[in-house]
C-alpha positions in Angstrom: 0.0 0.0 0.0 2.9 2.4 0.8 4.4 1.8 -2.7 1.0 2.7 -4.3 0.8 5.9 -2.3 4.4 6.7 -3.1 3.8 6.1 -6.8 0.6 8.1 -6.7 2.3 10.9 -4.8 5.1 11.0 -7.4 2.6 11.1 -10.2 0.6 13.9 -8.5 3.8 15.8 -7.9 4.9 15.4 -11.5 1.5 16.6 -12.6 1.6 19.7 -10.4 5.2 20.3 -11.7 4.0 20.0 -15.3 1.1 22.4 -14.7 3.4 24.9 -13.0 6.0 24.9 -15.8 3.2 25.1 -18.4 1.7 28.1 -16.7 5.3 29.6 -16.4 5.8 29.0 -20.1 2.4 30.6 -21.0 3.3 33.7 -18.9 6.7 33.9 -20.5 5.1 33.9 -24.0 2.4 36.4 -23.0 5.1 38.7 -21.5 7.1 38.4 -24.7 4.1 39.3 -26.8 3.2 42.3 -24.6 6.8 43.4 -24.6 7.1 43.1 -28.3 3.9 45.0 -29.2 4.4 47.4 -26.3 7.9 48.1 -27.6 6.5 48.6 -31.1 3.9 51.1 -29.7 6.6 53.0 -27.8 8.8 53.0 -30.9 6.0 54.3 -33.0 5.3 57.0 -30.4 8.8 58.4 -30.0 9.5 62.1 -30.5 9.6 63.3 -34.0 11.6 66.4 -35.1 12.7 68.3 -38.1 15.3 71.0 -38.3 14.8 71.7 -42.1 18.4 71.0 -43.0 18.1 68.1 -45.4 16.0 67.9 -48.6 15.3 64.6 -50.4 13.5 63.8 -53.6 10.8 61.0 -53.5 8.3 60.3 -56.2 9.3 63.4 -58.0 8.6 65.6 -55.0 11.0 67.3 -52.6 10.6 66.7 -48.9 12.5 67.8 -45.8 14.2 64.8 -44.2 15.2 64.3 -40.6 15.9 61.1 -38.6 14.5 58.8 -41.4 11.2 60.7 -41.6 9.9 62.9 -44.4 8.2 66.3 -43.9 6.3 68.5 -46.3 8.0 71.7 -47.5 11.1 70.6 -49.2 10.8 73.2 -51.9 10.4 75.9 -49.3 13.8 75.5 -47.6 15.5 78.9 -47.0 18.9 80.2 -45.9 17.4 83.7 -45.1 17.1 82.9 -41.4 17.5 79.9 -39.2 16.8 79.1 -35.5 19.3 76.3 -35.5 21.9 75.3 -38.1 21.6 77.0 -41.5 18.0 76.5 -42.8 14.4 77.1 -42.1 11.1 76.9 -44.1 9.9 80.1 -45.7 6.1 80.5 -46.1 4.4 83.4 -48.0 1.1 84.2 -49.8 1.9 81.8 -52.6 3.1 79.0 -50.3 0.9 79.2 -47.2 1.6 75.8 -45.8 4.8 74.0 -45.0 7.0 72.2 -42.5 4.3 69.6 -42.2 4.1 66.0 -41.0 1.4 63.4 -41.3 0.8 60.6 -38.8 -1.5 57.9 -40.4 -4.0 55.8 -38.6 -4.6 57.7 -35.3 -5.4 55.6 -32.3 -7.9 58.2 -31.3 -6.5 59.0 -27.9 -3.1 60.5 -28.6 -1.8 63.3 -26.4 0.6 65.3 -28.6 2.8 68.2 -27.4 3.9 70.1 -30.5 6.3 73.0 -30.8 7.9 74.9 -33.6 10.0 78.1 -33.8 8.7 81.1 -35.8 10.8 84.1 -36.8 9.1 87.3 -35.8 11.6 90.1 -35.1 8.9 92.8 -35.4 6.5 91.0 -33.0 3.6 91.2 -35.4 0.4 89.6 -34.3 -0.5 88.2 -37.7 2.6 86.2 -38.7 1.8 82.5 -38.8 0.5 79.6 -36.7 1.1 76.0 -35.9 -1.9 73.7 -36.6 -2.9 70.1 -35.8 -6.0 68.4 -37.3 -7.4 64.8 -37.3 -10.8 64.3 -39.1 -13.1 67.0 -37.7 -10.7 67.8 -34.8 -8.6 71.0 -35.2 -6.4 73.1 -32.9 -3.9 75.9 -33.6 -1.4 77.9 -31.6 -2.5 81.0 -29.9 0.4 83.4 -29.3 3.8 82.0 -28.4 5.2 80.0 -25.5 8.6 81.8 -25.3 10.6 84.4 -27.1 14.3 84.9 -27.8 16.1 88.2 -28.3 17.0 87.0 -31.8 13.3 87.3 -32.8 12.5 83.6 -32.7 9.3 82.6 -30.9 8.3 79.1 -29.9 4.8 78.2 -30.7 3.1 75.4 -28.8 0.0 73.3 -29.0 -1.2 70.3 -26.9 -3.4 68.2 -29.1 -5.7 65.6 -27.5 -6.8 63.5 -30.5 -10.4 62.4 -29.7 -11.5 58.8 -29.9 -13.8 59.8 -32.8 -10.7 60.4 -34.9 -9.5 56.8 -34.8 -7.9 55.7 -38.1 -7.8 59.3 -39.3 -4.6 60.9 -40.4 -3.2 63.4 -37.9 -1.9 66.4 -39.9 0.6 68.8 -38.3 1.7 71.9 -40.3 2.7 75.6 -40.2 0.5 78.3 -41.8 1.5 81.7 -43.2 -0.5 84.7 -42.2 -0.1 88.4 -42.9 1.7 90.2 -45.8 5.4 89.4 -45.2 7.1 86.0 -45.5 7.2 83.8 -42.3 10.0 81.5 -41.4 9.6 78.3 -39.3 12.2 76.0 -37.9 12.8 73.1 -35.5 9.4 71.3 -35.5 9.1 68.9 -32.5 6.3 66.4 -31.9 6.2 64.6 -28.6 3.8 61.7 -27.8 2.9 61.8 -24.2 0.5 58.8 -24.2 2.5 55.6 -23.4 0.1 53.6 -21.3 -1.2 51.2 -23.9 
């Protein structure tokens, strides 16, 4: 009888051990999947920036290029003024939009902090804005966040992309206003939402 109990105990122990290692393996696989896709999400949502220094041609169109990303406004690169390095983007009445970036397939709950530098040495009120849209959602800069003695002003918007904008393209761009040319430089887009 003691041999039977011993054999039954061993089998029960081995069964518990198999279940334990099976559960451990399942947790390891689940953790790997979450880590992989979580890492992909975080990689997708890293900061995006453009300093208007490099222009590339793609599909017969010129784009600004920075950190392996393309931005609209490649034909509008200018050496007239620059916030950093040697170039900026020059917008005027004929070319009202530039230094733009599209983020396809919005999740519908992004929290974006977006800044750009605008050259405004005369401190004119109608000079140009920073805009973010996604479907029917739209927000634009109102005034500037900070100003440098050089005449460069940092524009800022915090865009909460609503759930109703899911799968829409998030469009970020600078807009010319007023009569004189406007120069924009150093666009930065920061994703604050990382709790997926």
